[in-house]
N, C-alpha and C positions, 0 to 999 in steps of 0.2 A: 505495499499499499505506500502512495506516494503522502506525504505530511502536509499538501494540500486537501486529499481525499480522507484523512483525517482529522484534519481540524473541519471540511463536512460533516461528520460520520455524530462528529461531537455539535457542533450548533444543529443537529436532527436532535440527535437527542435528548438536550434540555430544553428546546423547545415541543418534542411528542413527549419527552418525561415517563419513557420505559423502557425495560429491557427488552427484549425478542426474542425470535425461535435460534436465531444467530447471534446474539449479542448478550455480552455481560457484563456488569460494572463492576467495579472493586476500588474502596478509594486508596491503599496503599501512600497515605502519604504520611503516616510512623513506620511503616515497612512491609514486610511482604508475605500477603497473607499465607498461611503456610497449610490452608488446605483449597487446594484448587483440583485435588485431582475425582473429583466428581465432574467439576465442566472441562476438562480436558477429555477426559471419559468421551459426557452424552457430546461433545463439538466434535467427539473423532466417530463416534459410530451416527451419524447421520450423513447421506450425502454432499448437502453443502457445506461444512464444517462450521466453523464458527468464530467471531472476532471477542476475545479480551481487552475489554480497554481499561489500564490503572489511573487512576487519578479524579477520577469523577465518582462525586458522591452521592449514589441512591439515596439512602439515608436523611438526607440534607439538603432535601428540595433540587437535585442533581446539578449541585454547586459543581467547581474547580477547585479543586484541592492541589490537584499536584503530586504529584510523584518524590518520595524520599531520599531515594539515589538513584536515576537508570541505570545507571551500568550495572549496580549491586543486584537492582530490580532483576534485570535481564539474566543478570547470574540462576538468581536464584530461584528464576522461570523455569527455567533449562534446566534445574536439576530435578524440578518437580517431572518435568517433561521425560526424564528420563528413566523416571519410578514407573514410567507406565513400560507395558507390553498391550502389543511391539511401542517401541519409541516415539514420543512425539519432534516429531519437530516444530518449532514456531519458528514464526519470523516475525519479527520485528518493525514496528515504528515511531520511532520520539517523535517531536513537536510539543511546541509550545507556543500556549495560548493565550492570553491580559498573563504574562509572565509567571502560567505554573507551568509544570510539567508532564505531558503528557503520554504514556504508552501505552502502544497497544502490542497484542499478540497473534497473530492469526493463528488460530486451527486448520489444518486441511483435513477434509473426510477425506477416509481411508476405505481402499478398498474393501467389498464386502469379504471375499477370503480373509481379510485379517481381521475382522472386526468377529466376535466385539474386543472390544481397546480397553483395559480394565489397567487398574490400580494392581498392584503388582506384590503390596504389601499385604494384603486381606484377600487375595485371590479374583480366580473369575468371578465365580459366582458372589461374592459380598463387593467387588468392587467396578464394575459392569453397571453405566448409568448411561441412559437415554435423554433428551431435550426434550419433555413437555410444555410449550406456551415458553416461557419463563426461568423457568424452574427446570433446576434437573432430579430427575426422581431415580429410584434404584432399579434393573433390571429383575423382571420376574426371573425362576429357571428358567421358565417355560420358553424366555424370551432368548436369554443366554442360547439354553438347547437350541431354537430356531438357525442361527448362527452352527452353528455345530451341525447341524442335517447337511446345510447346505456342500460345507466347507473338510467334511467327510464325505460326500455322498449317501447318505443313512438314505435308504425308501422306507419309508414304515410301511409301505402299502401291504410289504412282502415281509412285514413280518407274521410267525406258525402263531397257529390258534390250535394250541398242541387238543386242548378239547373240545376239540371242534369234529364230527364226525358224519365220513363221505355220502352215507346211507343217507339222513337230514338234507343232499341238495336236491336242489327242483332239477330232478332227470331230464325233461324235456328243455329246458333252458341251458342246459350243461348239454345236450347232443347236437342243440340246431348252435352251440359253443363249437363245438368239434367240428361241424364240420363246416363252420365259412372258416374255421385255418387252415381246416385244408384243403377249401376252394382258393382262398385268398394269401397263403404262405406256400407256394409248393415246392419249396422243403422241404414241410415237415409233411407233403402229403400221398408220401411214400417211403414206405422200410418205418415206420415212427410209429410208435403204440398208442392208445389214446395214455394210456400213466406217464409216455415222456413227454406228450404232446401236453398234460397238465401243465411240468417238470420245468418245461422249455416258457413258455408262455407267464410261470406264475403264476397259476394256479393250487399251485402246492409247491411247497419246498419240502426234498427229504418224506417225500410221500409225507407232511402234515400240513392243513389246509391252512392257505395266508389271507393276512386283514382282507387282501383286495379280490379272493375267492367270494371267499366268506360270503360281503357284503354285492356280492355279482350273485351268486348262484345259491348262495344259501334260503331256505324255504321261509327263516323267522332268524337273520342276521342279530338281533337284542337277544337272543336266550344268551348267549357271551357279553354283549356290549351293549347292556339296556340305554344306552342316551346316545349311542349313535342312530340317532331317528334324526326327524322335526317335530317343533313342536312349531303352532300352528296357532294362531290369534285372530278376529276382526273386533276390533276395541270401537267403541259409539262416538269416542270424541280425539283429538289431535293430541296427546300424551296420554305416552301410564299412568292409569289413577282418575282420569275423568268420568265421572261413571252417566249413566245413558237416563231414559226418565225416568226411567224405572228404578231407578239403584242399580242396572245390570252394568258388569264390569268390565262384559264380554260380550258381543252376540253374538261370535260364537268361536270356542277350543277347541283345538284334537291335536293328539300325539296322534303322529303318523309315522308308521313303521313296514319292516320286513324291508326288501331287496334296493338295491338303491334304482331301479329299472321298474317298482311298484312304487316307489316313494314320486321316485318324478313323478310318473303321474300321478298319484291321491292331491300332491302338493298341490297342480297344475291346476286340478278339479276345485281343492276345497279357494282358491283363488277364485278362480270363474263363480263358486256358489256365490260367495261373496263379492266380488264385485258389485258395482253399478252400471247398469246401461240408457246411453244418452239421448234420447229416440231424438231425431229429425226430421225436418219434414219440410222437401222442399217447395219450389217455386210452381211447379206443377204435380203434386200432393203424395210423391213418392218418401215411404217412409226409411229410415237407412239408422240402425243401430248403432251407436258406440261404446266402444265396453273401456270403459272404465282404464284397463291397462293395454297392450297389444298381449296379445296370448304365447304369441311365438315369441316376445322378448322375456316373457314372465315366463317361461318353459327355461328358457339360455338362461338366465340368471339361477333358479334355484340347481339346474343341470350342475353349473359352473361348482356350484356351491356345495354339491354330495362330489363334485368327483374334485375338487382343488382340495376340499378342507384341510386340514394337517390330522394325521389317525392315529398322532403316535401317543404312546399311554400320559403324556401332560393334558391331553383334550377328549379321552376318548371321554372322558363324561358331562362332556357339552353339547348341546345338540346344538344340529342345527335351527337360529330362530324367524322366521314367516312374523311379521307384526303388520298389521292391514288397519291404517286412522284413516282417519276420511281426505282427509290431505292428502296423503301418500302413505306408501307402504316399503317396509325396510324388509332386507333378508343380509343373513350376518349369520357369518363363521366363524370358526375356527380356524387359526391360520394366516395370517400375513405373505403382503405377494414375497414369492418364493424366488431365492434368489439375486440380482441383479436390478431381476422386472421395478419400476418404477413408475404411481400412478398415471402420469402424462402417456409414460410410454405402453400403455394400455392399449392393446386392439389397435397397437403398428407395427410389433417388433413381432415375430414368435419367440415366447418367454420359454425355458425350460421348463421342464413339469414335475409338478410337485411328488406326483402319484402316477409315474410310465404305465409300471399292470396295470392301476384299474381301469387308466383313457383305453389303454388296448383293448382287453375284455368287453369294455361298452360302444365300442370302438368297431368291432365287431359284428357284434348283436346290435350295430345299427342304434344305437342308446345313443352313440353322440359320433363327427364328423372327427374329432380329434383333428382341425387342421384350424384350432386360433383362431376361428369363422363367431362365437361367441357376440363376445363384449361388441364387433361395429353390427353385428345382426341384431345384438338393443337397441344400438343408437340409430340404427337404422330406420327401427320398428318405433321411433317413439318418433323419432323426427318427421315418419309420413302420417302417425296420427298425429302432428302437430299437440305433439306433447313435449316438455321438455327434458332433452336428454338427462339415461339418469346419474345420479352421482355413485363418487366409487372410495372410498376411505379405505385408511388403517388405522387403524388405534391399538395399544397394546399388544399386538401379535391377534390382532381382529378383522374381519375383512366386512363389508358393508357396503350394501347395494341399497340409496334410496330411488326410489321411481311414484314420483309427483305426477297426481291426475290432473289436478289442472279443475277438476269436477268442485271444491271449497275454498269460493272467494267470498270473504268477507266485503259486504254493497256493493254488489252486482245486482241486485236484480230488485228491480224498480218496482215504484207502485203500479207507474201504467206496465208492466209485463206483467205484472200480477193478477190486473187488472184485466188486462186481457186474454190472458187464459181463461178466467173464469169471468166468459163469455158464457159459457156453457158449464153447470153444476157443477165443481169439482168434490170428489172426499179431500178427507187430507191425507192419506196416502200421494196421493196426484199432487197436491200444494208439495208435499215434502221434497218427493223422487224430480218438480219442476223446476225448486231451488237450491236444492241441490246438498242443505243444511239440515239444523238438528233438525228432532220436533219441536222441541222445546221455540230452541232461536225462529222457525218460520211460526209456526202458532200464534207463538207472544209477540214476537216484536216487526215481521210482519203482514200478519193475514190478520192481527187480535187490533189495530188500529183505523183500517182498512175498514172494517165492520164498527166500529163503533165513529166514525166519522160518518157512518152511512152510506159509503159507497160499495160493498162488499152485504148479501144479507146469508143468513141462513135460512137452506129449506126445511128447518125443525125448529127454527124460535124455542116453542117448550121443551124443546130436549136438548139441549144445546151440548151435552156432551155423549149424546147417541152417536153409539156405533154408525148409525147411518146416517149421520148428519153431511152437509154436502156446504158447498160457497159457493154461493154465483154473484156475480155482479149485478149492483144495483139497478 
């Protein structure tokens, strides 16, 4: 960093008065901070690295305090950098602002194959940190393990399940798979027994069923792993905990089990059943039903969660979650991005596959294409439906897809639109579907004022709460 750039950065800090994902402030007026290990680790473990600025006091209104001795400071920071594994190579810049000496230390992000960078004094588990906003947080044991998996090429999908019994597999699906292998993998079509095919394709290892084989072919893999399933809920509000008009916490709530092909279809059906449909009538009177979410995109998102989730011992007790809110749907699975993949690169480059054997099995069964087309398909489907493209994020080893439906918008239904809709008598259900809002909001905030103003009348005025009540323009 040039001195001029450092001066501009300090000015921005004093104006914004905040630390950032890639920025940490230390006073260092009376000496070098003795504990930089957490920040050195956290910055090294993120792609963009980070900058530590010494001489600005966050606790005193971001005032410039200067450093006690720029040369000694750099020496002592370097000593702490050498106590990291692998060693951190900081790049220093020194400048003078308002008579105060300010020092910055740029900490580069290291390659994923060298992560996690940790403090040798306490070891990898207790000395590895991750940056969350403006704070450094200790990595979980699972987050540390996730780096080990990639570096050591550990394949959790082919770990064996010694208690699994071959006779409890779906024989029809297994036979279809064997036929597909022989048909599409020509070098396995002759002089190779079915037992050898299962070994070569990762369905079994040493005669024992692998996790991938179990999740693909077992009639009920949850016998061995009860939480390797999908929990699906449909909620009445826009946040967890908001109840419906009758106090209900969930509109629908289901645990989806079975092998991956079965869970996929059942989960898609759950979303379809609990999705709303917007009916659009064009000028020619033709009706067009528009689903809340493009079904093809929903299938791809659920399939991605099932295929690319983490199947290690650290996450085998965490199910995939589908959460349908009024304004969006969230699909969450354990396992962040694998290898060197980044959020910005999703759908643009071919990533390394976390569960290659599992993906291969599902490809041969025609469940997935295994051509990295899932995310581009999701984006294209949402654009085609006139909806915002799905949002992808990773936090603490969990991957999340957020799909917005554009059905729930505040202050978008005008009184004139409701009056026009009520040119013929309408039921409460029809009004709620028309506004796309909750029962309470529709009836109390939108319809009731029009009734009080005499613009809408009740067809059964003596029985206002009747289930047969309708509302019509006065």
